[in-house]
C-alpha positions in Angstrom: -1.0 -35.6 33.7 -3.7 -36.4 31.2 -4.2 -34.5 27.9 -7.3 -32.7 29.1 -5.6 -31.2 32.1 -2.6 -30.3 30.1 -4.7 -28.6 27.4 -6.8 -26.6 29.9 -3.8 -24.9 31.6 -3.9 -22.9 34.7 -7.3 -21.5 35.7 -7.3 -18.4 37.8 -10.5 -17.5 39.7 -12.3 -14.5 38.3 -12.5 -13.0 41.7 -8.7 -13.1 41.9 -8.4 -11.4 38.6 -10.9 -8.7 39.6 -8.9 -8.0 42.8 -5.7 -7.7 40.8 -7.4 -5.4 38.3 -8.7 -3.3 41.2 -5.2 -3.1 42.7 -3.8 -2.0 39.3 -6.5 0.7 39.0 -5.8 2.0 42.5 -2.0 2.0 41.8 -2.6 3.9 38.6 -4.8 6.4 40.5 -1.9 6.9 43.0 0.5 7.6 40.1 -1.8 10.2 38.6 -2.3 11.8 42.0 1.4 11.9 42.6 2.0 13.5 39.2 -0.5 16.3 40.2 1.4 17.0 43.5 5.0 17.5 42.2 7.3 16.3 39.6 9.7 14.8 42.1 7.0 12.9 43.8 5.8 11.7 40.4 9.2 10.3 39.6 9.6 8.6 43.0 6.1 7.1 42.7 6.8 5.9 39.2 10.0 4.2 40.3 8.3 2.4 43.1 4.7 1.7 42.0 5.4 0.8 38.3 7.5 -2.2 39.2 4.8 -3.3 41.6 2.2 -3.1 38.9 4.5 -5.0 36.5 5.0 -7.7 39.1 1.2 -8.1 39.5 0.8 -8.4 35.7 3.7 -10.9 35.5 2.5 -12.9 38.4 -1.2 -13.2 37.7 -2.0 -12.3 34.1 1.1 -13.9 32.6 0.8 -16.9 34.9 4.3 -16.6 36.3 2.8 -17.8 39.5 2.5 -21.3 38.0 6.0 -21.5 36.4 9.0 -23.2 37.7 11.9 -21.6 39.6 14.1 -21.5 36.5 11.8 -19.3 34.5 11.1 -17.1 37.5 14.8 -16.7 38.1 15.4 -15.7 34.5 12.6 -13.1 34.6 14.0 -11.8 37.9 17.5 -11.6 36.4 16.3 -9.7 33.4 14.4 -7.2 35.5 17.4 -6.8 37.8 19.6 -6.0 34.9 17.0 -3.5 33.6 16.8 -1.8 37.0 20.6 -1.6 37.2 20.8 0.0 33.8 18.1 2.5 34.6 19.9 3.3 37.9 23.1 3.8 36.0 21.3 6.2 33.6 20.0 8.2 36.5 23.5 8.4 38.0 24.9 9.6 34.7 22.3 12.3 34.5 22.8 13.3 38.1 26.5 14.0 37.7 26.6 15.9 34.5 
């Protein structure tokens, strides 16, 4: 790989970034709509849509799409531990 290609990095098409941005806006609108319906639906929507939004940001805007399997695995492991701890917190709150 020559120095120019290495310096330039990964180029993502503007149309792809606009599509991802539009998806993030739509998902945010769904979260707002769910919060207006009921608190229980808002929590369920947050627990399902927010990781999806985070995944889009990681994959496209933070260029995880172009990284190797080791870094992807480490990010997945960290997010899995986070989800487990949040789940444990909800279990603790549910049985008080």
